[in-house]
All heavy atoms as a GROMACS GRO file, in nm:
protein
  556
    1LEU      N    1  -0.384   0.292   1.553
    1LEU     CA    2  -0.360   0.306   1.410
    1LEU      C    3  -0.261   0.200   1.361
    1LEU      O    4  -0.269   0.157   1.246
    1LEU     CB    5  -0.310   0.447   1.380
    1LEU     CG    6  -0.313   0.489   1.234
    1LEU    CD1    7  -0.452   0.475   1.172
    1LEU    CD2    8  -0.265   0.631   1.221
    2LYS      N    9  -0.172   0.157   1.451
    2LYS     CA   10  -0.076   0.053   1.412
    2LYS      C   11  -0.149  -0.076   1.376
    2LYS      O   12  -0.118  -0.139   1.274
    2LYS     CB   13   0.025   0.028   1.525
    2LYS     CG   14   0.131  -0.073   1.490
    2LYS     CD   15   0.233  -0.085   1.601
    2LYS     CE   16   0.342  -0.184   1.564
    2LYS     NZ   17   0.442  -0.198   1.669
    3THR      N   18  -0.246  -0.114   1.457
    3THR     CA   19  -0.323  -0.236   1.429
    3THR      C   20  -0.401  -0.221   1.299
    3THR      O   21  -0.405  -0.314   1.217
    3THR     CB   22  -0.417  -0.269   1.546
    3THR    OG1   23  -0.337  -0.294   1.663
    3THR    CG2   24  -0.502  -0.391   1.518
    4VAL      N   25  -0.463  -0.108   1.278
    4VAL     CA   26  -0.538  -0.084   1.154
    4VAL      C   27  -0.444  -0.096   1.033
    4VAL      O   28  -0.480  -0.158   0.932
    4VAL     CB   29  -0.608   0.053   1.157
    4VAL    CG1   30  -0.667   0.088   1.022
    4VAL    CG2   31  -0.716   0.055   1.263
    5THR      N   32  -0.326  -0.041   1.043
    5THR     CA   33  -0.229  -0.048   0.933
    5THR      C   34  -0.190  -0.192   0.905
    5THR      O   35  -0.187  -0.235   0.788
    5THR     CB   36  -0.104   0.036   0.966
    5THR    OG1   37  -0.145   0.171   0.987
    5THR    CG2   38  -0.002   0.030   0.854
    6LEU      N   39  -0.163  -0.268   1.009
    6LEU     CA   40  -0.127  -0.409   0.990
    6LEU      C   41  -0.241  -0.486   0.925
    6LEU      O   42  -0.219  -0.566   0.833
    6LEU     CB   43  -0.090  -0.472   1.125
    6LEU     CG   44   0.040  -0.423   1.188
    6LEU    CD1   45   0.050  -0.467   1.332
    6LEU    CD2   46   0.159  -0.471   1.107
    7LEU      N   47  -0.363  -0.463   0.972
    7LEU     CA   48  -0.479  -0.532   0.914
    7LEU      C   49  -0.498  -0.495   0.767
    7LEU      O   50  -0.524  -0.582   0.683
    7LEU     CB   51  -0.604  -0.499   0.993
    7LEU     CG   52  -0.616  -0.561   1.131
    7LEU    CD1   53  -0.731  -0.499   1.208
    7LEU    CD2   54  -0.632  -0.712   1.121
    8CYS      N   55  -0.486  -0.368   0.736
    8CYS     CA   56  -0.500  -0.324   0.597
    8CYS      C   57  -0.400  -0.392   0.506
    8CYS      O   58  -0.434  -0.437   0.396
    8CYS     CB   59  -0.483  -0.173   0.587
    8CYS     SG   60  -0.620  -0.078   0.654
    9ASP      N   61  -0.277  -0.404   0.553
    9ASP     CA   62  -0.173  -0.466   0.470
    9ASP      C   63  -0.186  -0.617   0.463
    9ASP      O   64  -0.136  -0.678   0.368
    9ASP     CB   65  -0.035  -0.424   0.518
    9ASP     CG   66  -0.001  -0.282   0.480
    9ASP    OD1   67  -0.072  -0.223   0.394
    9ASP    OD2   68   0.095  -0.227   0.536
   10ILE      N   69  -0.253  -0.678   0.558
   10ILE     CA   70  -0.284  -0.821   0.548
   10ILE      C   71  -0.390  -0.841   0.438
   10ILE      O   72  -0.380  -0.931   0.356
   10ILE     CB   73  -0.333  -0.877   0.682
   10ILE    CG1   74  -0.216  -0.888   0.780
   10ILE    CG2   75  -0.400  -1.014   0.664
   10ILE    CD1   76  -0.256  -0.921   0.923
   11ILE      N   77  -0.488  -0.753   0.437
   11ILE     CA   78  -0.597  -0.764   0.339
   11ILE      C   79  -0.549  -0.726   0.200
   11ILE      O   80  -0.581  -0.794   0.101
   11ILE     CB   81  -0.716  -0.676   0.382
   11ILE    CG1   82  -0.774  -0.729   0.514
   11ILE    CG2   83  -0.823  -0.672   0.274
   11ILE    CD1   84  -0.870  -0.634   0.583
   12ILE      N   85  -0.473  -0.618   0.190
   12ILE     CA   86  -0.421  -0.573   0.059
   12ILE      C   87  -0.269  -0.553   0.072
   12ILE      O   88  -0.221  -0.443   0.099
   12ILE     CB   89  -0.488  -0.442   0.013
   12ILE    CG1   90  -0.640  -0.459   0.009
   12ILE    CG2   91  -0.434  -0.400  -0.125
   12ILE    CD1   92  -0.715  -0.332  -0.022
   13PRO      N   93  -0.193  -0.661   0.053
   13PRO     CA   94  -0.048  -0.649   0.061
   13PRO      C   95   0.010  -0.594  -0.070
   13PRO      O   96  -0.055  -0.597  -0.175
   13PRO     CB   97  -0.003  -0.794   0.082
   13PRO     CG   98  -0.109  -0.877   0.017
   13PRO     CD   99  -0.238  -0.800   0.034
   14ALA      N  100   0.131  -0.548  -0.061
   14ALA     CA  101   0.202  -0.505  -0.182
   14ALA      C  102   0.236  -0.628  -0.265
   14ALA      O  103   0.256  -0.737  -0.211
   14ALA     CB  104   0.329  -0.430  -0.144
   15ASP      N  105   0.240  -0.610  -0.394
   15ASP     CA  106   0.285  -0.717  -0.482
   15ASP      C  107   0.371  -0.655  -0.592
   15ASP      O  108   0.404  -0.537  -0.586
   15ASP     CB  109   0.167  -0.797  -0.539
   15ASP     CG  110   0.070  -0.714  -0.622
   15ASP    OD1  111   0.109  -0.606  -0.671
   15ASP    OD2  112  -0.044  -0.758  -0.639
   16ALA      N  113   0.406  -0.735  -0.691
   16ALA     CA  114   0.495  -0.687  -0.797
   16ALA      C  115   0.430  -0.577  -0.882
   16ALA      O  116   0.500  -0.497  -0.943
   16ALA     CB  117   0.536  -0.804  -0.886
   17LYS      N  118   0.297  -0.572  -0.881
   17LYS     CA  119   0.226  -0.476  -0.966
   17LYS      C  120   0.186  -0.348  -0.893
   17LYS      O  121   0.182  -0.240  -0.952
   17LYS     CB  122   0.101  -0.543  -1.023
   17LYS     CG  123   0.028  -0.462  -1.125
   17LYS     CD  124  -0.087  -0.541  -1.184
   17LYS     CE  125  -0.158  -0.457  -1.288
   17LYS     NZ  126  -0.269  -0.529  -1.349
   18SER      N  127   0.155  -0.359  -0.765
   18SER     CA  128   0.105  -0.241  -0.693
   18SER      C  129   0.147  -0.244  -0.547
   18SER      O  130   0.189  -0.346  -0.494
   18SER     CB  131  -0.048  -0.234  -0.705
   18SER     OG  132  -0.106  -0.353  -0.658
   19GLY      N  133   0.130  -0.128  -0.482
   19GLY     CA  134   0.167  -0.113  -0.343
   19GLY      C  135   0.061  -0.168  -0.248
   19GLY      O  136  -0.046  -0.213  -0.290
   20SER      N  137   0.090  -0.162  -0.123
   20SER     CA  138   0.000  -0.212  -0.020
   20SER      C  139  -0.108  -0.109   0.015
   20SER      O  140  -0.102   0.007  -0.028
   20SER     CB  141   0.080  -0.246   0.107
   20SER     OG  142   0.131  -0.126   0.163
   21ALA      N  143  -0.201  -0.150   0.097
   21ALA     CA  144  -0.306  -0.061   0.143
   21ALA      C  145  -0.248   0.058   0.219
   21ALA      O  146  -0.291   0.172   0.200
   21ALA     CB  147  -0.406  -0.137   0.230
   22SER      N  148  -0.150   0.033   0.303
   22SER     CA  149  -0.092   0.144   0.380
   22SER      C  150  -0.017   0.241   0.289
   22SER      O  151  -0.020   0.362   0.312
   22SER     CB  152  -0.002   0.094   0.492
   22SER     OG  153   0.108   0.023   0.442
   23GLN      N  154   0.046   0.190   0.185
   23GLN     CA  155   0.114   0.277   0.090
   23GLN      C  156   0.014   0.364   0.014
   23GLN      O  157   0.049   0.474  -0.030
   23GLN     CB  158   0.199   0.195  -0.007
   23GLN     CG  159   0.318   0.130   0.060
   23GLN     CD  160   0.388   0.030  -0.030
   23GLN    OE1  161   0.324  -0.042  -0.107
   23GLN    NE2  162   0.520   0.025  -0.021
   24ALA      N  163  -0.107   0.315   0.000
   24ALA     CA  164  -0.212   0.392  -0.068
   24ALA      C  165  -0.286   0.486   0.026
   24ALA      O  166  -0.376   0.559  -0.017
   24ALA     CB  167  -0.312   0.296  -0.133
   25GLY      N  168  -0.251   0.484   0.154
   25GLY     CA  169  -0.313   0.575   0.249
   25GLY      C  170  -0.443   0.527   0.310
   25GLY      O  171  -0.518   0.606   0.369
   26VAL      N  172  -0.471   0.398   0.302
   26VAL     CA  173  -0.596   0.344   0.356
   26VAL      C  174  -0.608   0.366   0.507
   26VAL      O  175  -0.715   0.409   0.554
   26VAL     CB  176  -0.614   0.196   0.318
   26VAL    CG1  177  -0.735   0.135   0.387
   26VAL    CG2  178  -0.626   0.183   0.166
   27PRO      N  179  -0.505   0.340   0.588
   27PRO     CA  180  -0.521   0.364   0.732
   27PRO      C  181  -0.556   0.510   0.765
   27PRO      O  182  -0.639   0.536   0.851
   27PRO     CB  183  -0.385   0.325   0.791
   27PRO     CG  184  -0.332   0.225   0.695
   27PRO     CD  185  -0.378   0.275   0.560
   28ALA      N  186  -0.494   0.603   0.695
   28ALA     CA  187  -0.525   0.745   0.718
   28ALA      C  188  -0.670   0.775   0.679
   28ALA      O  189  -0.739   0.853   0.747
   28ALA     CB  190  -0.430   0.834   0.638
   29PHE      N  191  -0.718   0.712   0.572
   29PHE     CA  192  -0.857   0.731   0.532
   29PHE      C  193  -0.952   0.673   0.636
   29PHE      O  194  -1.053   0.735   0.671
   29PHE     CB  195  -0.884   0.667   0.395
   29PHE     CG  196  -1.026   0.680   0.351
   29PHE    CD1  197  -1.074   0.802   0.308
   29PHE    CD2  198  -1.112   0.572   0.354
   29PHE    CE1  199  -1.207   0.816   0.269
   29PHE    CE2  200  -1.244   0.585   0.315
   29PHE     CZ  201  -1.291   0.707   0.272
   30ILE      N  202  -0.920   0.557   0.689
   30ILE     CA  203  -1.003   0.497   0.794
   30ILE      C  204  -1.006   0.588   0.916
   30ILE      O  205  -1.112   0.610   0.976
   30ILE     CB  206  -0.953   0.355   0.830
   30ILE    CG1  207  -0.980   0.260   0.712
   30ILE    CG2  208  -1.019   0.303   0.958
   30ILE    CD1  209  -0.918   0.123   0.727
   31GLU      N  210  -0.890   0.641   0.955
   31GLU     CA  211  -0.885   0.733   1.068
   31GLU      C  212  -0.972   0.856   1.041
   31GLU      O  213  -1.048   0.901   1.128
   31GLU     CB  214  -0.741   0.775   1.096
   31GLU     CG  215  -0.729   0.869   1.214
   31GLU     CD  216  -0.588   0.913   1.241
   31GLU    OE1  217  -0.507   0.926   1.145
   31GLU    OE2  218  -0.557   0.936   1.359
   32PHE      N  219  -0.963   0.911   0.920
   32PHE     CA  220  -1.046   1.025   0.882
   32PHE      C  221  -1.194   0.990   0.894
   32PHE      O  222  -1.273   1.069   0.948
   32PHE     CB  223  -1.013   1.070   0.739
   32PHE     CG  224  -1.116   1.161   0.680
   32PHE    CD1  225  -1.121   1.295   0.717
   32PHE    CD2  226  -1.209   1.114   0.589
   32PHE    CE1  227  -1.217   1.379   0.664
   32PHE    CE2  228  -1.306   1.197   0.535
   32PHE     CZ  229  -1.310   1.330   0.572
   33MET      N  230  -1.233   0.874   0.845
   33MET     CA  231  -1.374   0.833   0.849
   33MET      C  232  -1.423   0.816   0.994
   33MET      O  233  -1.537   0.850   1.025
   33MET     CB  234  -1.395   0.704   0.771
   33MET     CG  235  -1.377   0.721   0.621
   33MET     SD  236  -1.482   0.848   0.547
   33MET     CE  237  -1.643   0.779   0.573
   34MET      N  238  -1.337   0.766   1.080
   34MET     CA  239  -1.378   0.748   1.219
   34MET      C  240  -1.396   0.883   1.288
   34MET      O  241  -1.484   0.898   1.372
   34MET     CB  242  -1.274   0.665   1.296
   34MET     CG  243  -1.267   0.518   1.256
   34MET     SD  244  -1.424   0.430   1.267
   34MET     CE  245  -1.474   0.426   1.096
   35LYS      N  246  -1.316   0.981   1.250
   35LYS     CA  247  -1.334   1.115   1.306
   35LYS      C  248  -1.455   1.185   1.245
   35LYS      O  249  -1.526   1.257   1.313
   35LYS     CB  250  -1.207   1.199   1.282
   35LYS     CG  251  -1.090   1.154   1.366
   35LYS     CD  252  -0.966   1.235   1.335
   35LYS     CE  253  -0.848   1.186   1.418
   35LYS     NZ  254  -0.725   1.258   1.385
   36ASP      N  255  -1.478   1.161   1.116
   36ASP     CA  256  -1.588   1.225   1.045
   36ASP      C  257  -1.724   1.164   1.080
   36ASP      O  258  -1.825   1.233   1.078
   36ASP     CB  259  -1.566   1.214   0.894
   36ASP     CG  260  -1.665   1.295   0.813
   36ASP    OD1  261  -1.674   1.417   0.837
   36ASP    OD2  262  -1.732   1.236   0.726
   37GLN      N  263  -1.725   1.036   1.114
   37GLN     CA  264  -1.849   0.965   1.146
   37GLN      C  265  -1.835   0.898   1.282
   37GLN      O  266  -1.812   0.777   1.293
   37GLN     CB  267  -1.879   0.862   1.038
   37GLN     CG  268  -1.899   0.926   0.903
   37GLN     CD  269  -1.932   0.826   0.795
   37GLN    OE1  270  -1.975   0.715   0.822
   37GLN    NE2  271  -1.913   0.865   0.671
   38PRO      N  272  -1.850   0.976   1.389
   38PRO     CA  273  -1.824   0.925   1.523
   38PRO      C  274  -1.912   0.806   1.564
   38PRO      O  275  -1.875   0.731   1.654
   38PRO     CB  276  -1.849   1.045   1.615
   38PRO     CG  277  -1.891   1.157   1.530
   38PRO     CD  278  -1.886   1.116   1.388
   39GLN      N  279  -2.024   0.787   1.498
   39GLN     CA  280  -2.110   0.674   1.534
   39GLN      C  281  -2.041   0.540   1.504
   39GLN      O  282  -2.082   0.436   1.556
   39GLN     CB  283  -2.245   0.682   1.461
   39GLN     CG  284  -2.240   0.658   1.311
   39GLN     CD  285  -2.215   0.783   1.228
   39GLN    OE1  286  -2.164   0.884   1.277
   39GLN    NE2  287  -2.253   0.776   1.101
   40HIS      N  288  -1.936   0.541   1.425
   40HIS     CA  289  -1.864   0.418   1.392
   40HIS      C  290  -1.743   0.394   1.484
   40HIS      O  291  -1.680   0.288   1.476
   40HIS     CB  292  -1.817   0.419   1.246
   40HIS     CG  293  -1.930   0.425   1.149
   40HIS    ND1  294  -2.025   0.326   1.139
   40HIS    CD2  295  -1.965   0.519   1.059
   40HIS    CE1  296  -2.112   0.358   1.045
   40HIS    NE2  297  -2.078   0.476   0.995
   41GLN      N  298  -1.713   0.490   1.571
   41GLN     CA  299  -1.595   0.477   1.657
   41GLN      C  300  -1.608   0.363   1.757
   41GLN      O  301  -1.514   0.285   1.775
   41GLN     CB  302  -1.568   0.608   1.730
   41GLN     CG  303  -1.521   0.718   1.638
   41GLN     CD  304  -1.505   0.852   1.709
   41GLN    OE1  305  -1.524   0.863   1.830
   41GLN    NE2  306  -1.470   0.954   1.634
   42THR      N  307  -1.723   0.352   1.820
   42THR     CA  308  -1.740   0.247   1.922
   42THR      C  309  -1.730   0.108   1.860
   42THR      O  310  -1.656   0.023   1.914
   42THR     CB  311  -1.873   0.265   1.998
   42THR    OG1  312  -1.868   0.393   2.065
   42THR    CG2  313  -1.894   0.155   2.100
   43PRO      N  314  -1.799   0.080   1.748
   43PRO     CA  315  -1.781  -0.053   1.688
   43PRO      C  316  -1.636  -0.080   1.644
   43PRO      O  317  -1.586  -0.192   1.659
   43PRO     CB  318  -1.875  -0.053   1.567
   43PRO     CG  319  -1.974   0.054   1.596
   43PRO     CD  320  -1.904   0.156   1.680
   44MET      N  321  -1.569   0.022   1.592
   44MET     CA  322  -1.430   0.004   1.548
   44MET      C  323  -1.340  -0.026   1.668
   44MET      O  324  -1.262  -0.121   1.666
   44MET     CB  325  -1.380   0.129   1.476
   44MET     CG  326  -1.234   0.123   1.437
   44MET     SD  327  -1.197   0.000   1.314
   44MET     CE  328  -1.206   0.099   1.168
   45ARG      N  329  -1.356   0.053   1.773
   45ARG     CA  330  -1.275   0.028   1.895
   45ARG      C  331  -1.307  -0.109   1.953
   45ARG      O  332  -1.217  -0.179   2.001
   45ARG     CB  333  -1.301   0.136   1.998
   45ARG     CG  334  -1.238   0.268   1.964
   45ARG     CD  335  -1.258   0.369   2.078
   45ARG     NE  336  -1.211   0.498   2.038
   45ARG     CZ  337  -1.285   0.609   2.042
   45ARG    NH1  338  -1.409   0.605   2.084
   45ARG    NH2  339  -1.234   0.723   2.003
   46GLY      N  340  -1.434  -0.145   1.951
   46GLY     CA  341  -1.474  -0.276   2.002
   46GLY      C  342  -1.411  -0.389   1.924
   46GLY      O  343  -1.361  -0.486   1.982
   47GLY      N  344  -1.410  -0.377   1.793
   47GLY     CA  345  -1.348  -0.481   1.710
   47GLY      C  346  -1.199  -0.491   1.730
   47GLY      O  347  -1.143  -0.601   1.740
   48LEU      N  348  -1.132  -0.377   1.739
   48LEU     CA  349  -0.988  -0.378   1.762
   48LEU      C  350  -0.956  -0.432   1.902
   48LEU      O  351  -0.858  -0.505   1.920
   48LEU     CB  352  -0.930  -0.238   1.743
   48LEU     CG  353  -0.938  -0.183   1.602
   48LEU    CD1  354  -0.893  -0.037   1.599
   48LEU    CD2  355  -0.856  -0.266   1.504
   49GLY      N  356  -1.039  -0.396   2.000
   49GLY     CA  357  -1.021  -0.449   2.135
   49GLY      C  358  -1.041  -0.599   2.140
   49GLY      O  359  -0.966  -0.671   2.206
   50TRP      N  360  -1.143  -0.648   2.068
   50TRP     CA  361  -1.169  -0.791   2.062
   50TRP      C  362  -1.048  -0.864   2.003
   50TRP      O  363  -1.005  -0.968   2.053
   50TRP     CB  364  -1.294  -0.819   1.978
   50TRP     CG  365  -1.319  -0.965   1.958
   50TRP    CD1  366  -1.389  -1.047   2.040
   50TRP    CD2  367  -1.270  -1.046   1.850
   50TRP    NE1  368  -1.388  -1.175   1.989
   50TRP    CE2  369  -1.316  -1.177   1.872
   50TRP    CE3  370  -1.195  -1.020   1.736
   50TRP    CZ2  371  -1.286  -1.281   1.786
   50TRP    CZ3  372  -1.165  -1.124   1.650
   50TRP    CH2  373  -1.211  -1.253   1.676
   51LEU      N  374  -0.993  -0.807   1.894
   51LEU     CA  375  -0.878  -0.869   1.829
   51LEU      C  376  -0.758  -0.878   1.924
   51LEU      O  377  -0.694  -0.983   1.935
   51LEU     CB  378  -0.841  -0.790   1.703
   51LEU     CG  379  -0.726  -0.844   1.620
   51LEU    CD1  380  -0.756  -0.983   1.568
   51LEU    CD2  381  -0.700  -0.748   1.504
   52ASP      N  382  -0.729  -0.769   1.994
   52ASP     CA  383  -0.619  -0.771   2.092
   52ASP      C  384  -0.646  -0.873   2.202
   52ASP      O  385  -0.556  -0.945   2.243
   52ASP     CB  386  -0.598  -0.633   2.152
   52ASP     CG  387  -0.508  -0.544   2.067
   52ASP    OD1  388  -0.434  -0.596   1.981
   52ASP    OD2  389  -0.512  -0.421   2.089
   53ASN      N  390  -0.769  -0.880   2.249
   53ASN     CA  391  -0.805  -0.974   2.354
   53ASN      C  392  -0.784  -1.118   2.308
   53ASN      O  393  -0.729  -1.201   2.382
   53ASN     CB  394  -0.950  -0.952   2.399
   53ASN     CG  395  -0.986  -1.032   2.520
   53ASN    OD1  396  -0.908  -1.043   2.614
   53ASN    ND2  397  -1.104  -1.091   2.518
   54GLN      N  398  -0.827  -1.150   2.186
   54GLN     CA  399  -0.809  -1.286   2.134
   54GLN      C  400  -0.661  -1.320   2.121
   54GLN      O  401  -0.619  -1.432   2.153
   54GLN     CB  402  -0.879  -1.299   1.998
   54GLN     CG  403  -1.029  -1.294   2.006
   54GLN     CD  404  -1.087  -1.404   2.093
   54GLN    OE1  405  -1.052  -1.520   2.080
   54GLN    NE2  406  -1.174  -1.366   2.184
   55CYS      N  407  -0.581  -1.225   2.075
   55CYS     CA  408  -0.438  -1.248   2.062
   55CYS      C  409  -0.372  -1.266   2.199
   55CYS      O  410  -0.283  -1.350   2.215
   55CYS     CB  411  -0.371  -1.134   1.984
   55CYS     SG  412  -0.412  -1.137   1.809
   56ARG      N  413  -0.416  -1.189   2.296
   56ARG     CA  414  -0.360  -1.205   2.432
   56ARG      C  415  -0.394  -1.343   2.488
   56ARG      O  416  -0.311  -1.406   2.553
   56ARG     CB  417  -0.412  -1.095   2.523
   56ARG     CG  418  -0.342  -0.964   2.501
   56ARG     CD  419  -0.378  -0.860   2.609
   56ARG     NE  420  -0.312  -0.736   2.580
   56ARG     CZ  421  -0.368  -0.633   2.518
   56ARG    NH1  422  -0.494  -0.639   2.478
   56ARG    NH2  423  -0.301  -0.523   2.494
   57LYS      N  424  -0.515  -1.390   2.464
   57LYS     CA  425  -0.555  -1.523   2.511
   57LYS      C  426  -0.472  -1.631   2.443
   57LYS      O  427  -0.431  -1.727   2.506
   57LYS     CB  428  -0.703  -1.548   2.482
   57LYS     CG  429  -0.799  -1.476   2.572
   57LYS     CD  430  -0.942  -1.510   2.533
   57LYS     CE  431  -1.043  -1.431   2.613
   57LYS     NZ  432  -1.181  -1.460   2.568
   58GLN      N  433  -0.452  -1.618   2.313
   58GLN     CA  434  -0.385  -1.722   2.236
   58GLN      C  435  -0.233  -1.712   2.240
   58GLN      O  436  -0.165  -1.814   2.246
   58GLN     CB  437  -0.434  -1.718   2.092
   58GLN     CG  438  -0.392  -1.837   2.011
   58GLN     CD  439  -0.468  -1.850   1.881
   58GLN    OE1  440  -0.558  -1.773   1.851
   58GLN    NE2  441  -0.431  -1.947   1.801
   59PHE      N  442  -0.179  -1.589   2.236
   59PHE     CA  443  -0.034  -1.573   2.222
   59PHE      C  444   0.031  -1.495   2.337
   59PHE      O  445   0.152  -1.479   2.340
   59PHE     CB  446  -0.002  -1.502   2.091
   59PHE     CG  447  -0.061  -1.571   1.970
   59PHE    CD1  448  -0.159  -1.510   1.894
   59PHE    CD2  449  -0.018  -1.698   1.933
   59PHE    CE1  450  -0.213  -1.573   1.783
   59PHE    CE2  451  -0.072  -1.762   1.823
   59PHE     CZ  452  -0.170  -1.700   1.748
   60GLY      N  453  -0.051  -1.438   2.426
   60GLY     CA  454   0.003  -1.365   2.539
   60GLY      C  455   0.049  -1.224   2.506
   60GLY      O  456   0.123  -1.164   2.583
   61LYS      N  457   0.005  -1.172   2.391
   61LYS     CA  458   0.043  -1.036   2.354
   61LYS      C  459  -0.061  -0.978   2.258
   61LYS      O  460  -0.139  -1.051   2.198
   61LYS     CB  461   0.181  -1.032   2.291
   61LYS     CG  462   0.205  -1.133   2.182
   61LYS     CD  463   0.352  -1.143   2.148
   61LYS     CE  464   0.377  -1.270   2.068
   61LYS     NZ  465   0.518  -1.291   2.046
   62ALA      N  466  -0.059  -0.845   2.246
   62ALA     CA  467  -0.154  -0.776   2.158
   62ALA      C  468  -0.125  -0.810   2.012
   62ALA      O  469  -0.014  -0.853   1.978
   62ALA     CB  470  -0.145  -0.625   2.179
   63PHE      N  471  -0.223  -0.788   1.926
   63PHE     CA  472  -0.212  -0.819   1.783
   63PHE      C  473  -0.086  -0.758   1.722
   63PHE      O  474  -0.012  -0.826   1.651
   63PHE     CB  475  -0.338  -0.769   1.710
   63PHE     CG  476  -0.334  -0.792   1.562
   63PHE    CD1  477  -0.369  -0.914   1.510
   63PHE    CD2  478  -0.298  -0.690   1.476
   63PHE    CE1  479  -0.366  -0.937   1.372
   63PHE    CE2  480  -0.295  -0.710   1.339
   63PHE     CZ  481  -0.329  -0.835   1.287
   64ALA      N  482  -0.061  -0.632   1.747
   64ALA     CA  483   0.053  -0.563   1.686
   64ALA      C  484   0.187  -0.621   1.731
   64ALA      O  485   0.287  -0.607   1.661
   64ALA     CB  486   0.046  -0.414   1.716
   65ASP      N  487   0.190  -0.687   1.846
   65ASP     CA  488   0.313  -0.745   1.898
   65ASP      C  489   0.333  -0.890   1.856
   65ASP      O  490   0.437  -0.948   1.885
   65ASP     CB  491   0.314  -0.735   2.050
   65ASP     CG  492   0.312  -0.591   2.098
   65ASP    OD1  493   0.377  -0.506   2.032
   65ASP    OD2  494   0.247  -0.562   2.200
   66CYS      N  495   0.235  -0.948   1.791
   66CYS     CA  496   0.245  -1.086   1.744
   66CYS      C  497   0.334  -1.095   1.620
   66CYS      O  498   0.356  -0.995   1.552
   66CYS     CB  499   0.106  -1.139   1.709
   66CYS     SG  500   0.001  -1.169   1.852
   67THR      N  501   0.381  -1.214   1.592
   67THR     CA  502   0.459  -1.237   1.470
   67THR      C  503   0.363  -1.232   1.351
   67THR      O  504   0.242  -1.249   1.366
   67THR     CB  505   0.527  -1.373   1.474
   67THR    OG1  506   0.427  -1.476   1.469
   67THR    CG2  507   0.616  -1.390   1.597
   68PRO      N  508   0.415  -1.212   1.232
   68PRO     CA  509   0.328  -1.214   1.113
   68PRO      C  510   0.248  -1.344   1.101
   68PRO      O  511   0.130  -1.340   1.067
   68PRO     CB  512   0.426  -1.196   0.997
   68PRO     CG  513   0.537  -1.114   1.055
   68PRO     CD  514   0.552  -1.167   1.196
   69ALA      N  515   0.308  -1.457   1.132
   69ALA     CA  516   0.236  -1.584   1.124
   69ALA      C  517   0.124  -1.590   1.228
   69ALA      O  518   0.014  -1.639   1.198
   69ALA     CB  519   0.333  -1.700   1.145
   70GLN      N  520   0.148  -1.539   1.348
   70GLN     CA  521   0.044  -1.537   1.452
   70GLN      C  522  -0.070  -1.445   1.412
   70GLN      O  523  -0.187  -1.475   1.436
   70GLN     CB  524   0.103  -1.493   1.585
   70GLN     CG  525   0.195  -1.595   1.647
   70GLN     CD  526   0.271  -1.540   1.768
   70GLN    OE1  527   0.300  -1.421   1.777
   70GLN    NE2  528   0.304  -1.629   1.860
   71ARG      N  529  -0.040  -1.334   1.349
   71ARG     CA  530  -0.146  -1.241   1.305
   71ARG      C  531  -0.239  -1.308   1.205
   71ARG      O  532  -0.360  -1.288   1.210
   71ARG     CB  533  -0.085  -1.115   1.243
   71ARG     CG  534  -0.013  -1.028   1.341
   71ARG     CD  535   0.047  -0.909   1.271
   71ARG     NE  536   0.140  -0.842   1.359
   71ARG     CZ  537   0.256  -0.791   1.320
   71ARG    NH1  538   0.289  -0.793   1.191
   71ARG    NH2  539   0.336  -0.733   1.406
   72ILE      N  540  -0.184  -1.385   1.114
   72ILE     CA  541  -0.265  -1.453   1.014
   72ILE      C  542  -0.349  -1.563   1.080
   72ILE      O  543  -0.466  -1.582   1.048
   72ILE     CB  544  -0.178  -1.513   0.903
   72ILE    CG1  545  -0.103  -1.403   0.828
   72ILE    CG2  546  -0.261  -1.597   0.807
   72ILE    CD1  547  -0.191  -1.297   0.764
   73GLU      N  548  -0.291  -1.631   1.176
   73GLU     CA  549  -0.365  -1.736   1.248
   73GLU      C  550  -0.485  -1.680   1.319
   73GLU      O  551  -0.590  -1.733   1.323
   73GLU     CB  552  -0.270  -1.805   1.347
   73GLU     CG  553  -0.330  -1.930   1.406
   73GLU     CD  554  -0.233  -2.004   1.497
   73GLU    OE1  555  -0.112  -2.000   1.470
   73GLU    OE2  556  -0.280  -2.063   1.594
   0.00000   0.00000   0.00000
């Protein structure tokens, strides 16, 4: 869920006018959808696993442990 939260806030960050995706509860909604529609769990886990694997290859650590600049890269 930590990785999902970070990704959501990269896509929809807070600004002067509105809050971020995580402030709006998007990660909790994604978690709900994955529990409600189990057929999407494997692709979601696969994508998150792929992201961590790419970060480990490039930076030597999982996505959530990377710096903000590394996450964007």
